[in-house]
N, C-alpha and C positions, 0 to 999 in steps of 0.2 A: 488613647487615640490609636496606637499601633494595633491594639486588640480589635478595634472597630474596623481598621483598614484590612486586617487579616480576615475578619468575618466577611467583609464586602468582597474581597478577592475570592474567597471560597464560594460565595453565592454566585459570583460572576462565572467562575470556572464550572460550577455545577449547571448553571443555565446554559453555558456554551456547550458543555458535553451533551446535555439533553437535546439541544437543537441539532447539533452535528450528528448525534446518534439517530435521530429521526430521519435526517437526510440520507446518511450512509446506509441505514437499515432499509430504507425504501429502495435505494439503488441495489443493495444486496439481495433483497427479496425478489426484485425484478430479475437480477442475474440468475438466481436459483430457478425462477420460473423458466428462463431460457434453457437452462440445463435440463429441467424436467421435461419440457416440451421436446427438446432435441433427443433426450433419451427414449421417449415414447415413440417418436416418429422415425428416428434413424436406426433404432435397435443398437445392440452393443457394438457391432463392428463399425457402423457409420458414426455412432456417437464417440467412439474412441478417436476417430480422425478429427471430428469436430472439436473435442476437448483439447486435443494436442495443438490444433491451430489457434485456439484461444490462448493457450499457454505461450505459444510462439509470439502472438500479438502482444502479450504482456511483456515479454522479454525485450522486444524491439522498442517498446514504448517506455523503457526505463527512464530515458531523459525527461519524460513527463513527470514522473514521481520526484526525480532529483530537482527539476526546475521548480516545482512547487515549494519544496523545502528551502531552496536557496532564496527564491523570491520572498517567501514568508519571513525568513531570517533577516534579510536585508531591509525589508519594509518595517519590520518590528524594531530595527535599530535606527530607523529614520532615513533610509535611502529614498531617492526620488522614484515614485511609482512609474513615471514615464520611462525612466531608464530601465527599470525592471521589466516593463512590457517590451521594450526594444530587445532586451536579452531573450525574451520569450520568442520573438520573431526569428532571431538568429538560430536558436535551438530547434525551432520548427523546421527550418531549411535543412539542418544537419540530420534530423530524424527522417526526413523524406529521402535524403540520399542513402542513409543506412537501410531504410526499408526496401528501397529499390535494389541495393546490392545484396541484401539478405534473401530476397525472394527465391532465386534459384537454389540456394543452399538449403533453405527451409523446405522446399519441395523435395529435394533429394533426401534429406535426413528423415522426414516424416513420411516419405513415400506417397506424396500427393501430386496432383498436377500443378504446374506453375500458375495457372489462372486461379486455382483454389488458394494457393499460398499468397498470391498477390491480393486476393480479396480480403484475406486476414490482415495483412501487413499494411494495407493502405490507410488503416485507421491510426497508425502510429503517430504521424505528424499532427493529426487532428487532436489526439490525446495530449500531445505536448503543448499545443496552443491552448487547450483547455486547462492544462496544469498551471500555466502562467497566470491565468485569470483567478484560479482558485488560490494560488499563492498570494496574490494581492489581497484578497478578502481575508485569508487566514492571518497574514501579517498585521493587518489593521484590526484584527479581533472582531470582524463583522461576521459573526457566526450564524446569524439569521439568514442573510443572503447566501452565505456559503452553504448552509443546509439546503436551501432551495436549489442551488446549482448542483450539488451532489445528487439530490433526488431527481431533478430534471434530466441531468446527463445520463443517469442510470436508466431511466424510463425511455429516453430518446434512443439509447443504444439497443435496448432490449425489445421494445414493442415492434419495430419493423422486422427484426429477425424472427420473432415469434409468429408474426403474421405470414412471413414467407414460408416458414416450416409448416404452419397450419395449412397453407395452400398447396403443399406438396413439393416445395423447393428443397434443394440440397444444401450442403454445408456452405458452398461458395456463395450462393445467392443470399443465404441468411447472413453471412458475415459482411457481404457488401452492403446489404440493407442497414446493418448496424453501423457501418462506417458513415453512411449518409446521415443517420440520426445523430452521430457524434459531431458531424460538421454543424448541424443545426444547433446542438447544445453549446458548442464552442462560441458560435455567434451570439447566442442569448447570454452566455456568461460574460462575454466582452461588454455587452450593453449594461448588464447589471453591475459589473465591477466599475465601470466608468461613472455610473450614477452615484453621487455622493462620495467620490473618490477622496476628496480633501476633508471630508467630515471627520473631525476629531483627530486629524493626523498632523503631527509636527514634523516637517521635513528639515533635515540638517543640510543647509546649502553647501557646506564643505564636504559632505559625505559623497562617496562614489559607490555606485552599484557594482556588485561583483560581476565578473565576466564569465565567459564560457568555461574557463579553467575551473572556477568554483563549481560549476554545474557538473563538469567531468569528475571532480573529486567526490561530489555527492552521488554521482551516477554509479560509481563503483560500489558505494555502500548500498544503494537501492538495488543494484544488479545482483549483489550477493544474496540479498533477501529474496529476490525473484527466483534466482537459481535454486536456493534452498527450498522454496515452496513449490517448485515445479520439477525439479530433477527426477524425483521418483515417478512422477506421472509420465515424463518423457522416456525414462528407462523402462517403465512398464510396457509401453508400446513396442519397445525394441526386444525385450526378453520374454514377454508373455504372448500367448496367442491372442487373436483379435477379441474373442469373447472375454477372456480373463482381463485383458487390458481395458475393455469396456467396463467390467465390474470394478476394477481399480479406479477408473476415472469417476464412476458414480460415487464410490466411497470417498474420493478426494473432495467431493462437494462439502462434506463435513469438515475436512481440514481447512478449506477456504472459509467456511462459515465461522469456525472458531478463530481463524486468523484475522478476519476482517471485522468480527463482531465488536471488539473494543477499539476500533479505529479512532473513535472520537476522543479517546484519552490522549493519544499522541497529538492529534490535531489541535486540541484546545491548550494543552500544556506546553506545546512546542515553543510558542513565543516566549514563555517564561524560562524555558530551558536556554534560550538564546540570551537571556539577561543574566550577566554574571552575579548579580545580587540575589537572584532567585533560582539559579540553575540547579544547585545541589538538591534543594528541597523538591523542586519540580520533578527531577529525575527519580528520586526515591518514591515520591507519591505515584508517579506514573507506573513504575515497576510493581509497586504493591497492588495498585488497582488492577493492572493487567493480570497478575497472578490470581487474584480473586475471581475475576471474570472468567479466566481459563478453567478454573475448577467447576464453575457453574456450567460452562459450555460442555465439558466432558460428561457431567451428570445428565444434562439435557439430551445429549446424543445417545446415551445409553437408554434413556427412557423412550425416546422417539424412534429408536431403531426399528421396531415392528411395523411402523407406518410406511417404510420404504417400499415394500412390494405393493401396497395399496396405491401409492402415488405414482410409481413409474413402471409397475408391472412385476410379475412373478419371476421374470428372468434375472432380476437383481437380488433375489432373496439370499443367495450365498454370502453377500457382503454385510448383511444386517448385524451379525455377531461381532464384526470388526469396527462398527461405526464409532464406538467410543474411543478406539485406538486412533482412528483417523482424526477425531476431534482433539485428542491429546497432542498429536503432532502439530495441529494448527495452533493450539494454545501455547505450546512451547515456543513456536516461531513468532507468535505475537509478542511474547516477552522479549525475544531477541530483537524484534523490530523496534520496540520501545527503547532498548539499550542503544541500538545503532542510530536511531533518530537523534538521540541526545548527542552523539558524536558529531553529527552534521551541525546541530545547533551551536555546539561549542567549538566547531572547527577542529575536531580531533579525529578526523576520518581514518587515521592510520590504524585504529582499533579494528577496522573491517578486515585487516590482514588475517586476524585469527579466524574470522568466519570463512575466509577463502581457504584456509587450511582445512576447515571442516568440509567445505565443498569438495576439495581434492580427495579426502578420505571417503566421503560418500560416493564419489564417482568410481572409486575402486571397489567399494563394498557392494553397492546395490546391484551391479550386473551379475554378481554371484548368486543372487536369489533366484529360486526356481518356481516360486509360487507367490500368490497374492499376500499370504500371511508373512512369509519370510521377507518379502520386499518391504512390507509395511513396518515390521518390527525393526529392520535394519535402518529404515529412514527415521523412525522415532528415536532410536538410540543415538544416531549421529547428530540429530537436531538437539537432543538433550545435553550431550556433552559440549557441543559448540556453544549453546546458549549459556550453560553454567560458567564456562570460562570467560566469555565476553562480558556477561553481566557482572561477574566478580571484578574484572578489570575496570569496567566503567564505574562501579560503585567506589572502588578504591581511588580512582582518578578524581572523583568529585568530593571525596571526603574532606578535603581542606578548603573547598570552595566557600562554605559559610564563613570560615575564619577569615578568608581573604576579603569577603564582602564587609565583615565587621571591622577589619583593620582599616579598610578604605574609609568607612564612615567615621571611625574613631579619629583617624588623621584629620579628616575634614572638621570634626568637632573640636579638635585641639588646635586648629589653626589660630595663630594669634590675632586678636581683634585689633582693628585700627584704633589708635588712641582717640578718645573722645575729646572734643574741644569744650 
């Protein structure tokens, strides 16, 4: 029977990964289309500004990523979904306040107008609202609806922006159009998550949903991931001229592709990571699959590199030879993401401190680079060392988890029986 249960669990995980991959890949392809259209219509100098604003949008929307993981963890453990949704509303208000406060700073750092920065950051609270609904679906293991939400949200964000760029609009108008699409996607996700909310879910009446503090702890984990995936792009705009910063931004698409390609692995295995009886095996499986997908992503980037000038124009030809290295950075960071996601699931977020040390080192090293190649090599080296250390610590921390689970089951099995009458 255990063998059959294991086979059923593997089939369920594979089915879930397939569905989530379809949804996330749809969203990612749509996002790449936005970058390609922006690169063609804005040219390197304008595209560099546009890409930097998208990065700033992602940073300020970190609570959305953290909220999804916390909501998914709590719902997977039996928390009340209504309480989880209320937590999402509170975090949305906080994100809105953060976006308003960060707008002038973002404009000053990136050298854009405040209106342009506001157009980018207005989407942050909407993404938080969306993250809560996605967390509900993820925690319940409803990967079919989650796949639909991922795909729909990606298309809703991108299609309006592409339309605006095609019509001759600038970065601010395109970003604002994407925010409107995000609002529509959040509303649709809310309706989808409410439909069948109680289906197959056993709520623990005594359980309490985690609060804002838990989201803050998860946020610093998600923030360090966002910083590590974005710092080189931000530094490129500061230390390189506009044309070379635009070239780096285009190459960084391969980084983001390799980083987000295996997203389904963490999404599907995350609820099992939160279960003490399955956590160790789920963590090891996730890291192994992420490493394999990363190798394939690097090879694919090397093969597809000659297509870059055909897709976005000959101006970006100088970056083609480095595309595999951009993809390698993304693959390494995807592995780091898997390791750090497990720390949220197991409430061991202190491991993120090691990653923050990596950020500090990278912040010192990257500004010393004077070319696209030097900047990229430095970013890859920092990411590799940070990922190696964090992954080793995480694997060591879960090494005794299976034994703990077996011990608990053994104790239950050896519990004395009540005397029969």
